[in-house]
N, C-alpha and C positions, 0 to 999 in steps of 0.2 A: 555725735561721732567723731573721735579724734583726727581720724584720716581726712575730714573737712575743714578741720579749722585754719590751714591754711588756703584752702580755695576759698577764691572768692568770686560770690555771683552776684550779678547785678541786672535786674529784668526791667524793661522799657513797658511798661504795661498800660494801657488805658481805663478807663472808668469801669467799663464792661467787662473787662478782663477781670478785673481786682474782684471785681462783685461774683463775679462764677469760681474762684481760685480762693475764694473766702468761704464760699456755701461747703455747710458739714454736711447737707441732703448724701443719701447712699446714691441714688441714681438723680442724675445732674443731666438735664438736655436740652442743649444751645442750637436756636432754630436760626441763624444769622444771614445778612446778605453777603456776598462775593466780597472779598478783601476785607471782613468785619474784625478777622485773627482771632478767627477760631482753631487752625490748625496748630498758632501760633502758643496759643492758650493751653492748649493741649498736651504739648513737649514740655511744657513751664512743670503742669501738673504731673506728668510721667518723670519728671525727673526730679523734682521734691519728693514723691512718695516712695522712689528708689531711694533717695538719702536716707528717708526715714523709716524704710521698712527692713525686716529682718534678714535673714542670709534666705530663706526657702521663700521670698516674697515674691511671685509673679505677676507680671504685669502681660497683656496683649494689646496690639492694638491694631485693630481690624478694617481693611478697608473694602472696596466693592470689588477691586482690580490686582492682582500683581503690581502693576506699573503705577497705582494709584497708592499701595504701601510703601512704594520707595519714597515717595514726596514725606510721606510721616516720618520714616525710617532717617532721611536725609535732617528734616526738621528737628528731630529729637536729638540728632549728635551735634547740631550747632549749639543746642543748650546744655548739653550735659559734659562736664568736664574731663577734658581728654585722661588726665590723669589718675581720675578715676574709674577710667575703663578697665577692666580687666582681659576679656576677650570680644571680639566683634568675628563673627561667623558670616561673612557676606552672604554668601549661597542661601541661608536658609533665614539671615536679617534678624537674628538674634545676638545680643548684647548683653554681656556677663558683666558686674560691675566686681572693684575691689572686695566687695560687703559679701559677694556671692549669691546677692537678688540679680533676676532677668528681666529682660523686658522683648518682646518676640514682634517681630510685624509679619500680620499673615492676611490673604485674601478671603472674601468672602463667597467666591465664585464658586468655591465646592464645598458646600455648606457640611458637608457627611463626612471633612477631612477635620474639622473644628471640634471633632465629639471627643468626649473622655477626660480631656484636664481641668483641675479645678482652677481659676485665676482667682487674686487678690486685686486687681485694677484690670477694668475691660474698658477700653476705649475703641467706639465706633464712629470710624470717620465717613463721612458723608451719607449717613447712615442712611437715609432716603434713597439711597437706591440699593441699599442691601434689600436681600428680599425678607419678606415676611416669615416663610419655611425658614432663612438663616439665622434671623433672631428667637423662634420660638424655637425651634429644635436643636440649636447647635451653639448659639450664644450665652439666651438665657441660662441654659443649666451649668455652665462654667461659674457661677456665683452662688450656685446652694450648698456648697462647701464650707462655705463660713459666711456667716452673717455681717464680718466686719469687710468682708468684699464691696468692691463701688465700682460704679460703671456709667459712662459717661458718654452721650450719643452728641456727636455734633453734624451739622450738616445744613445746605442749603433747602427750605420746603421745596419737596415736589409733589402735590397734593393732598390729601388726605388719609395718608398711609398709615403703619402702625407706628412711625416716627412720629405723627400728628398725635395718635392717640397716647404714647408716652407724653410727647410735648402737654398735653391738654391734662393729665396726671399731675403735671407739675404744677398747673396753676388752680388746683383744687385743693380745699383743704384735706377732703375723704382720702389723700394721699399723702400724708404725712413725710415718709420716705422720698419725695420727690420733689424735685424744683428746676423749674425751667424758665427760658427768658428767651425773649424774639428781639434783636438789635437789628437794627438796619447797615446798612454798611458803611453810611456817614458818620455812624459814632465814632468812628474810628478815628479820630483827629492826625491820624498817622499817613493817611493815603490823599491821595489828590482828590480833593471832594468835586474839580473841573471834569475828572475823567469819569465819574457817577451823573455830574450835570449833561456828561453827553451820551451818556448811554441812555440818560432819560428822553434824550431829543431824538435817537437815533434807532432804539429799542423798541418792538410792540408792547403797549401799554402794560397786558398779562406780564408779560417776559420781565420788564425791568420791576412790575411789583412782586413777584415771586424773587428776581433773583437778586434782588438787589434794597427792596422793602422785605424783604424776608417774608412774605402774606401767604399764607397755606391759600393757593390759589386751587378752584376745582378745577375738574381736567389739566392738570397744570402744562400738559403735552398740547392742549392744545394752541391755536396760533391765531386763526384768524375768528373773531367773533359777531355778534350781530347782523348775518350777513343777511337775513331777511327786512330788518329795518334799513341796511345802508347800502346793499350791493342790488339783491335782488327786487326791485320796487318798480320795475316798470310794465308797462302793459302792452308788448306787442312779441311777434312773431322772428327770430332768426333764420335765415338771412331776411336782415332787413336791404330793402331796396337802396342802393348807393344814392339815387336822388330824393332819397328820405332820410339823408343824414348830412351831417355836416363832416367835408372834407376839409385838410388830409387827413389819412388813415392812418393808423398804429396796427402794425400785425405782427402778432407774434407766431412762432412757427417753432414748436419741438419733436426735433423726429424722433422715431421709433428706434428703440433698443432691446434686440432680445424677445421679450415679451411684453414690453411695453407698447405704445400705441404715440402713431403722428396724430399731432394735436395743431390745428391751426385757430387762433382768435383775433378776432380785427376790432378795433374800437375807431369812432368816428374823433374827429377833433374837440367833441366836447365830453370823451369819455364814456359812450354809449357803447356796447357790445352791440356791435350788429352782425355779425357773422362768427358761427363756432365749427367745427368739421373735426371729426374724430373718428380713427381709422386705423385697422392694423394688418400685418401681412401686406404690406405693397411694397411693390418694387419702386426702386429709387426712380426709373423712367415715368413711373405714374406720380409720384410724390412730388415729384420737379413739376412735371404737367400741372398738378393741382395746384402748387401755388403760384406759376406762372400765370393761369385761369383769374386766382383771388388777386393777384397784386393788378394785374389788368382791370378786374371788376372795381376794387378799394385802391385807387391809387394814393401811393404814399411810401412810408419804411416799412421793411420787414426784418424785423429782427429774428435772427434764426438762432439756435444752439449750433455754435460753431466750436463746439473742443473736443471732437474727434473725426468728423470727415470735411474735407478742405473741398473735395472734388467738386461736392453738388453746390457749395458756394461758387465756387468758379463758373459752374456749367448755369446757373441762375443770373450771374453777373453777366455771363455774356449772353443771356437770352432777354439782359434788358431792364432787367429787377433790379429795384434799388435796394439791394440785400447788404445786410451788417449784420456779420457774424460776431454772435457775444458768446465768450469763453466763461462755461460754467466749471470753474474753480472753488471750492469753498467760500473763498472770499467775495466773489462775486455772485453766489448764487445767497448768499446771506444778505448782501445790499440789494439782489434784485426784489426779493423775500420781504424787507422790512420797507424799501419804498411801494410795496404792493400794499401790504399791510395799512401803510400811514393813507394812502390814497383811501383806500376802502374807506377806516378809518375817519377818515375826514368827508367821505359823501362826494369823491370825486372819480369814482365808477359809479356806473349804472346799468343794469340790463335786465332784463327778462328770466323767468325760474327757468333755470337749465338746468335739470337731474343730476348727470356727470358731474360737471363742475363745482357744482353745490355741494354734491359727496366729497369730492376730493380736497375740497377747500376745508370741509368740518372737520375733518380728520385728518390733515396736514397736522404734525407734532413737530417739536425741535427736542432736543438736548442740549447738555453743556459737556464739554471734553474736558478731561483734566488737568489740560491746561486755561479754561475757563470762558474758552470761544463757544459761543450759541449754534450748534449744527441743525438745519431745515431738512426734513426729510418725509416722506410716508411710511407709515408704519408698516413692518415688517410683513409680506404679501399682498401691501396693495400700490396704487400707482400714482406720480405728483404730473402728471405729462399735464394734466389741465392746467395746475397751478403754476407750473412752470411757463408755459405758452401765454396764460394772462399776465405774467411777469413781465413776458418778456414783449409783449403788445405794452403794455404800462409803463415800462422804460422806455419804448420809443415816442410816447409823447412831448417827454422834454426835449427829443431829438425835433418835432415835430415842433413844438415851441421855439426854437433856435429858428429853423427855416421859415414859421410865419413871420417872426422877428423882421427876417433878412428882407422877404419880399415886402413887407410894408415899408423899408428903407427904399427897397427898390421902386416900390409905386409914387413914394414922394419925390424921389428922384426922378421919375417920369421915363422910369425904363418899361416899355411896355415887353409886353410877351413872356415874361419871367413867370416860371412855374412856382409854386408853393415850395417844391425842393431845388 
């Protein structure tokens, strides 16, 4: 194209991106870890196809949500030469080149709106988050008008869904039109590998394996695994008499909100669950009295959800409870959950079978925001109050460790009458 002769294009790609870009396969599937550079590779792919395509060439870049499509839109614009852009429709996220061909950035959150148009290049971004219905009923049919049309699906894995099935086709000789790749985050030499190593240390194992190693992990939303072998291994009933446990105690309380439950969990100094209580539709005076009673029986630190109501925290403190309010910001909750996962995986906590606690731990899940942050929560229609209370109690163990070390130093200096706290 003579128009491009004066346009200099220079790309900095790593080995995996080059392998993907050089593939002639009609259907290409990239299953990669976070920050591998799959969106960058697709921006280059789309640019090159538009530069080589004729005036009727049409490309679609489809993302799970409208907000996510903005990421692809911005990334493509950074790679496409501005002097070769004829028109940009910001509202429709549609770019027309000086050659008369077009790329449109769309959302799959309303799949039926994608019907009716045939495309020459289809890019499905974060494909594992796009519904199977959208793929089968709206996106796949856009490729039937021409045998020369091509598709790219990129995503971090999320279990064994339709994206996984396409990936498996790319690994089989039975599907010659398909090629697929599975690359971990660290294959990208342009990112900080120290950050990936930090994620390995701080994230639950299954989260790290999926999000950074790009493994297709079964039940990808699950967070707590091996509960029967690691947590629910004890043979006693709760509540356990304080005299049969080892003080001081770590107490976690999650207050009821709307239809939720107030849950109280107590751990002794060895990490044993010695008390569990769950109730609903309680008046605040009843909740306060219940916490005071538990704190009197199990002397220690009381971590409570302090993100919304400061009055009950003040009332508990006035009543002599050693209360520590914990603000449940998204960042803080992530830290609490990941600390709890690590303790369970390391065998630092134990307890008897508690059906509701087990159930909430088993169904507890995570997702990843468009900014790449892990978010933990119960599935829609379920509760996570037990998980929160156990996480609060678990985090109090650290404070108890500090208190015990202080007491030991005090005892060594022959200071009598010093409490654990």
